[in-house]
N, C-alpha and C positions, 0 to 999 in steps of 0.2 A: 322834489322826487327822489325816492332812494333807488339805490340799484337792485334791491331785491323785488320792488314792486315793478319795475321796469322788466327785469327777468321774466316776472310772473305774466307781464301782457305778452311779451315775445313767445313765452311757453304756449299762451292761449292761441296766438296766431299759428304756432306749430302744430298743436292739436286740430285747429280747423283745417291746415292742410291736410294732415293724416286722413280726417274725415271725408274731405273732397277726393282725395285719392282712393280711399276706399270705395266711396259711391260709384265715382267714376270707372274704376277698374272692374266694376260688378255690371256693366252695361253690356247686355247681351250681344254678342256678334251678329246674330240674326234674330230681329225683331219683327214678328208676324204683324205687327200695328206701327210700321214706320211713321206713319203721319202722327202717332200719339206720342209716347214718351221721347223718343229720340228727337223730334221735333221741339218739343217742349224743352228738353234738356238743352238742345242746340241753341235755343233762345235765350234761356238761362245763362249759359256759359257765355253766349256773344255778349250779352248785356254786363256781366260782371267783368268780363275781359276788358271792354272798353273804359268802364267805370274804374277799374283798378288801375289801368295805364294812366287815366287822368288823375286819379288821387295821388299815385307815387310822382308823377313829372309835375303836376300843376298845384300840389297842396303840400306834401310832405317835403320834397326837394325844395321847394320854395321858401317854406317856413324856416329849414335848416340855413339856406343860403342869403335869405334876405332879411332885412329887419321889419317885422311886421308887415309883410307882404299883404296886398288885395288878393282875396280869394273869391272868384264868381261862383256863383250856385252851379251844381252839376246839372247840365241839361242832357239827360240820358239819351233822349230820343235825336238830339243832335248829334251826339257823339256817336250814336249808333249809324247815322246816315253818313258820316265822314269816315267811318272806320274801315281798314283794309280788311278787319275779320269777316265783313258781309260775304267775301267770297271764299272764305275758308270752310272746310269739311268739319263736321263734328269733333272728329280724331284731331285735327290740326288745332282746333279752338281748345280743346281739352289740354294739349301739349302746351300751347302758348299760356292758358291760364295758369297751369300748375307752375311753369316757368316763373311767371310773373310773382305768383305767391312766394316762391323760393328768393327772388331777387328782393321781395320786400322784406323777409326775414335776414337776409344778408345785410341789407341797408340798414335795418333798424339795430343789428349787433354792433355796427360801426359807429352809430351816433352816440356821443358822450351822454352820460346822464343829465347834466345840466341843460342840454339842448332840448329836453323833453319838455321843457318849461317854456320854450319858445311860443310865440303866438303869431297868428296870421289874422288879418281882418276879413272875416266871411261876411259875403255880400248882403245875406239874410240875417245871420247870427251875431254879429259883431265880432268881438275878439274869441278866438277858439284856439285852445293850446294844441301843441303837436301832441301830447298825451290823449287829449280828447278825441282826436282824429283816430288814433289807434284803438281805443275803447269803441268809438262807432263802428271802424273796420271790423273788429271782432263781433260785435253784435250783429252786424250787417251780415257777416260770413254765416253765423248761426241760422239766421232767417234763410239765407240761399242754401245751406245744407238742407234744411226742413224743405224748402221748396223742391229740391231734387228728390230727396226721398219720397215726398208726395207724389211727385210726378212718376216715378218708378212704380210705386204701389198703386196708383191709379189705373196704370197700364197693365199691371199683373192682374188686376180685377177683369179686364176686359178678355183676357186669354182663356 
C-alpha cells in the first residue's frame, strides 16, 4: 500500500466523522416525539459505539500487535448486552462515539504504511488485511450515516 492511498482512507474516515458530527449536532433539544427519532438514534449510536470499540481493540490493534491473529466474528447483540453503554444517555453515547472515531483516526495516523498489509484470520472470512478492515469501516460508517439521516427525516414527517 502506498502512503497516498492510506492518507485517502484516513481522509474518508475523517469525512465520515464530520458527517456524524453534523448530523448528531443537529438533533433537536426538545423532540415532541421522543419515542421516535431519539430512541432510534440512541439505538444506532449505542450499537456503533460497542462495535467500534470491538473493532479497534479486538481487530485493528490485534492485527498490528500480533502475527496473523485469530479474529472472531462480531456478535453485535452479545456486545450490546455486555456494554456499559446500556446505561448511558443519548448525549453520553454521542460523546463516547465521537471520541472513539477520533481515537481511531489518531491510531491510523500512527500506523506505518507497511503495517496496513498485515492480516488477521477472521473466523468466517479467512485472511483479512488491516486495509480491508478500514475500507469496511468506511462503508459501514456511510450506511450508519444514512440510517441516522433516515431516522431524523422519518421523525420530521411525523411532526
